[in-house]
N, C-alpha and C positions, 0 to 999 in steps of 0.2 A: 749377233748369231754366237759366238764364240763363248761370250759370257753365260748367254742361256744354255749352252751345254755344258760349260763347266759346273754352273749350279745343278744340273738334271745329275750329272755326274757324281756331284758331293752328295744329292739325297740319297743317289742310289746307294753309296758306298755306305752311307750312316742306317739306309733301310737293311742293306746284306749283313752289317756289321749285328745290328740289332737280332737280325733271324739267328744267325750265326749263336750269338750270346743265350738267346732264348731256347735253342736246341740244346744248351749244355747245362742248364737248369732244370731239374726234376724236382717235382712236388715229391715230397716223402713220406710227409705226416700232415696230418691237420687237426690241431686241437682248437676245439671251439671255431672261431672265425682267423685263427691264427695260423698260417703255413710255415712248415718247417721244409727247407729244400735240400740237395745234396752239398750244396754250396755252405750253406748254416752247419750241416753235418762235418765237413770237412775242417772248418772253421773251429768249432767245437773240440774236434781231436785234438788238433794244434795247443787250444787253450788247455785242457785236459793234460797234455804231455808235457806242457810247462808247469804245474803245479806238480806233475809225477812224471819223472822221466824215463823210469821203470815201464809206464805203459809202453814205451817202442818196442819194448820185447812181445807184446802182443799180438796175434793174428789180426789182420785189417778187420776181418768180419767181427770179430769180439770189441773192436775197439770202436766200429761202428755203432753196435749196440748200448753199449757206456754214453756215448755221445747222445745219441737218440734219447735216451732217459733223461740224461742231465739236461737236454734242452726243451723235454716235454716237462721236467721239474720247475725250471724257471721261468716257462708262460702260465702253467697254474699258479705259481706263487703270484707271478703279477697281475694277472687277472684279479685276484683277491686282494692283493694291496692297493690297485688302482682305486678300489671303492673307500679307502680310508687316508690315502696320500696323493700329492700332486706329484707324483715323481718327476717330473720336469723342472720342478724347482726345488731340488734338493741339494742345491750344489756345496752348503757349508756341509753338510753330512758327508757327502761322498768324500769329500778332501779329507776327510775325520778318518773314515772307512780306508781309503786308499793309503793314508798314513801307517795304519796298522797293518795292512796286508804287506808292506814293504818292509815292516821290521820282522814279521813271520816267516818271510822270504830271504830275510837277511840281505835285501838290496840297500846300499849305500843314500840311494838319493833319486829324484824322479828321472834326471838324464839318465843314468845306469839302466833304470826301469826302461825309460823308452828305446834305448840302444838294445836293449835287451829283446823287446816287443818287435823292435823292427826286424832284427836278426832272424827272428823267429816267422815274419811275415804275419803278426798278429796284430790286429787294428784297435788303437787304443781305448775310443771311446766305446767300442762293442765291451772290452772286457770291464772298463769303467763301469758300465751299465751293469753288468754281470755283479760286481761286487755291490753296487748300490741296491739293487734288488737283495740281495742275501744280507746286508746291513738291516734294510727295512724289515726284512723276514724277522730276523732275530728281534727287534725293536718291537715289532707288533706281536710275535709271541711273548715277548715280556711283558708288555700292558695289558695283553688278553689275559693272561695265567698267573701271574706274579701272587696273586691272591690265593690261588691255591697250589702254591707253595708249602710244603709243611716240613719244619727240621727243628729238632730236639736238641737247641744248643747245649743245653745242660748235659745230655748223653755225650754229644760230640766231643765236649770239654773233657767229661770223666774217661772216656776213650784214650784221647789224647794223652793226658795226664798218666793213664795206666801204662800206656806205651813207653813214654817217656823215661818213668822209672823202671823198666825192664831192664836188668843189669846184662846187656849184651849189645853187642855194635849194632849201630845203625845204618840203614843204605839208602841209597835211593836208585831208582832203578829208572832206565829208557825204554819205554812200553810202546807197542803199536796196538791196533785193536780192529778185530772184526767184530760186529753187532748184527745180530740175526733177530728178527721178530718171530715172537710166540705163535703167530698164524700163518707159517710159512705152507705152501700147497701140498708139501711132501711132507711125510714125516721128519722127526728131527734127525735120525741117524743117516738118511738119505741125505738129507742136506749136508751135514758133517762130511760123509763121505766126498760129496761133490766140493768142498770147499779144502778138502785133504788134498784130492786130488790134482785139485786147482792149483795149492800152495806149491806141490811138489813141481808142477808142470812151468808156471808162469811167477812164481813167487811170490810171497804174502803181500807184498805192496799192492801187485795188481790183482790180487784177488778180493783185497779190500775194495777196491775199485769196482769190482764184480758184481760182490754178495754184500757187503756192508751198507748198513741203514743209519748208520752213525754220521754226524758231519764232519767227521776226519776223513771219510772215505777218498774224497778228492785229492786227498794228500797221503794216499798210501796207507791210511788208516792210523797216520802217526799220533803219538798223543804227546812225547817226548819225554821229559825227566820230571821224575813224582817221587818224593822221598815215602818213605814206607808208613810214614804217621798218617800221611792223607790216603791211604788205602784202607779200604773195608778188611775186616779179618777174613771173612770168606773169598775173598779175590787173592788178599796176600798169603793164605794157604795154599792156593795153586802157583803163587808168584816162585814162592820159596822153594819150590820143587823144580822149579825150570834152570837150566843152563843156560849161557848166554846163547842166542839163536835158536831155541826152544820156542814151541808154540805150546799153549795150556789145552787141555781139555774142556769142553763147552763148560762155562759159568756161569747158573742160572739168575739173572737180575730181575728186576721188574721190566714187562712187558717186552722179554725176549732173552737171549744168549750172550756171551761174551766169549771170544777168542782172544787171547791174549799173546802177544811175541815179547820175549824179552830181548831188549838190541843189543843193553850193556847195563852194569850197573858198577855202582862204587859206594865206597864208604864215608858216611857222613861224618867230619870232623869239625863242624862248629856246633857250639850250642845251641840249642832248640828255645825258640820263645814260642809258650804255648797261646797267647793269644793272637799272635801271628800264623800260627798254624791253624788255629779254629777259624781265622777270617778264611785261609787260602781254602779250609775244607768247605765252609756254608759254600763258598763259591761256585765249588768244584760239582758238591751236591745239587746247589739251585740249576746250576746248568745242565746236570745230568734231567732234573725233574722237565726243564724247560725244555731240551730236546725230545722226551717222550712225548710231551703235548704238544710240540712241531710235528711228529710225526703221525700223531692220532687225526690231527687238523687234517695234514697235509693227503692222507688215506680216504676223508670223507670227501674232500675237495673234488681228489680224482675222480672217485666212484661217481661223481655226478656232473663229469665233464664228458663231452664226447670225443673221442680220440680215435680217427680213422688213419690207419698207416696204409702205403700204398706199395 
């Protein structure tokens, strides 16, 4: 009899705990047949703040919106990738992707990485899956659009040599960016006013998370150090007018506009190797064009997917 009462009590406790937990979980978004809960959004907020700590300065409602959009993007990409990859069988690729991620974050080893995640209450497997989706998406875009990339190597080489021969000091710049599309719902001036207001209120990095469509957005728009030879003449004209911490006027580029922030600058002392610079410039231009193709494809996919928010 006592044993029966114990079993009954145990079952009741388990059932009661499940009811309490289910009461805490709310479905916030449905993307096709996938759901996003309030718990998912909270985890995504922690992950985004890990990528860009300045997001801690944002109001919770604004951070909720960024996390929602981030999760929607991830699901849409994953559903497309499932058509071409066995995502559960990509262990070798995820190891490589993870190593590159640790290098970008200046994390020394996996042990340090796991400790950081533990301290921030982040789930390792969940983040590993996010990195895999982004890595496979980049590979997918490359394989799908590589033949469409157009680069005139001779023109690039001539431009490098021309800049190299100019009798003036050479600099490299630490830059951040906000990229906005051509097809904004409101006119450009209104969008820029909103962005400038946001920069004043929450800073450039957080504004990049909110508005930018570039793949640098999750990292606060950070591009990093770029020497002036790798920068187009059009963008150089704007950067040359900036003081450290200044933000440029909108710069028209293919498929959108750029706002560039000058974080720092320093003089280039070493000799420049033309072929090495050409290789770097080709990589940058390739990545830029692939990013454009990625945005176009993602917009098309999103347009054809049912998204319900609750």
